[in-house]
C-alpha positions in Angstrom: 91.4 102.7 53.7 94.7 103.2 55.5 94.5 105.3 58.6 97.7 106.8 60.1 97.3 107.3 63.9 98.1 110.5 65.7 100.0 110.3 68.9 97.8 109.7 71.9 98.2 108.6 75.5 95.3 106.2 75.1 96.6 103.0 76.6 95.1 100.6 74.1 97.9 98.9 72.1 98.6 100.7 68.8 97.7 97.5 66.8 94.3 97.3 68.4 93.7 101.1 67.9 94.7 100.8 64.2 92.2 97.9 63.7 89.5 99.6 65.7 89.9 102.8 63.6 89.6 100.7 60.4 86.4 99.1 61.8 85.0 102.4 62.9 85.9 104.0 59.6 84.0 101.3 57.6 80.9 101.8 59.8 81.2 105.6 59.6 80.8 105.5 55.8 77.8 103.3 56.0 76.3 105.4 58.8 76.7 108.6 56.9 75.1 106.8 53.9 72.2 105.7 56.2 71.7 109.3 57.3 71.5 110.5 53.8 69.0 107.8 52.9 66.8 108.9 55.8 67.0 112.5 54.4 66.1 111.2 50.9 63.0 109.5 52.3 62.2 112.7 54.4 62.4 114.9 51.3 60.5 112.8 48.8 57.8 111.0 50.7 54.2 111.6 49.4 50.8 110.2 50.0 48.1 110.2 52.7 50.6 109.5 55.5 52.9 112.2 54.3 53.2 114.3 57.5 53.5 111.4 59.8 56.3 109.8 57.7 58.0 113.1 56.9 58.3 113.9 60.6 59.3 110.3 61.5 62.0 110.1 58.8 63.4 113.4 60.1 63.5 112.0 63.7 65.2 108.8 62.4 67.7 111.0 60.6 68.5 112.9 63.8 69.1 109.7 65.6 71.4 108.3 62.9 73.2 111.7 62.7 74.0 111.3 66.4 75.5 107.9 65.7 77.6 109.3 62.9 79.1 111.9 65.3 79.8 109.2 68.0 81.6 107.0 65.5 83.7 109.9 64.1 84.6 111.1 67.6 85.6 107.6 68.7 88.0 107.5 65.6 89.6 110.7 66.9 89.8 109.4 70.5 91.8 106.4 69.2 94.2 108.6 67.2 92.6 108.3 63.8 91.1 110.8 61.4 87.5 110.4 60.4 87.0 110.4 56.6 83.4 111.5 56.0 83.4 113.2 52.7 80.8 112.3 50.1 83.6 110.8 47.9 84.8 108.5 50.6 81.3 107.5 51.7 80.2 106.7 48.1 83.3 104.5 47.7 83.3 102.8 51.1 79.6 102.3 52.1 78.4 98.8 52.2 74.7 99.7 52.1 72.6 99.2 49.0 71.9 102.4 47.1 68.6 104.0 48.1 66.0 104.0 45.3 65.6 107.5 43.9 62.4 106.8 42.0 60.0 106.2 44.9 57.6 108.7 46.5 55.0 106.4 48.0 55.1 106.2 51.8 54.9 102.4 51.8 57.8 102.1 49.4 59.9 104.5 51.6 59.0 102.5 54.7 60.2 99.3 53.0 63.4 100.9 51.6 64.4 102.7 54.8 63.6 99.7 57.1 65.9 97.6 54.8 68.7 100.1 55.2 68.2 100.4 59.0 68.2 96.6 59.3 71.4 96.3 57.2 73.2 98.9 59.3 72.0 97.3 62.5 73.5 94.1 61.4 76.8 95.9 60.7 76.7 97.5 64.2 76.2 94.1 65.8 79.1 92.5 63.9 81.2 95.5 65.0 80.5 94.7 68.6 82.1 91.3 68.2 85.0 92.6 66.2 85.7 95.4 68.8 85.5 92.8 71.6 88.1 90.7 69.8 90.4 93.8 69.9 89.9 94.1 73.6 88.4 97.5 73.0 85.4 97.5 75.3 84.6 101.2 74.7 84.2 100.7 71.0 82.2 97.5 71.6 80.0 99.5 74.0 79.6 102.3 71.5 78.3 99.8 68.8 76.0 98.2 71.4 74.5 101.7 72.0 74.2 102.3 68.3 72.7 98.9 67.6 70.1 99.4 70.3 69.2 102.9 68.9 69.1 101.6 65.3 66.8 98.7 66.4 64.5 101.3 68.0 64.4 103.4 64.9 63.7 100.3 62.8 60.8 99.5 65.1 59.3 102.9 64.5 59.6 102.7 60.8 58.5 99.1 60.5 55.4 99.8 62.6 54.0 101.6 59.6 54.0 98.4 57.6 52.9 96.0 60.2 49.4 97.1 60.9 46.7 94.7 59.9 43.7 96.2 58.0 
């Protein structure tokens, strides 16, 4: 998606800022999708672990929402315009669609951990790409996001890792 930059006194070269905004924009769509997937899990989970998972999924969603905001704000800092509408997200996300026919806590843990893992991988690849652009701040942002996504993945996966 083409992003025209606004004037800014940010001293990163315009070519680097343009590519960084494109990178950030692609991850923004996936991150918004991840947030909505956490809410889908939060709204529809059922079963004996309902309250624990309902509350966990809400906390995961809050963490992902913070990442959405950080990515969008970095786009603006570089002179870009974040594009976070549902139409753009649906078209641009690279995450797999969240299953709408599940309610069981175990199934939600599996689906949400898969989505978190996929986005964590995208965040890590963004670190390398931002580094190639000599944009240490965007690389640092994705390092922070990667670390937080891994933490949330740990919290979710812990529900599937216990031995009976």
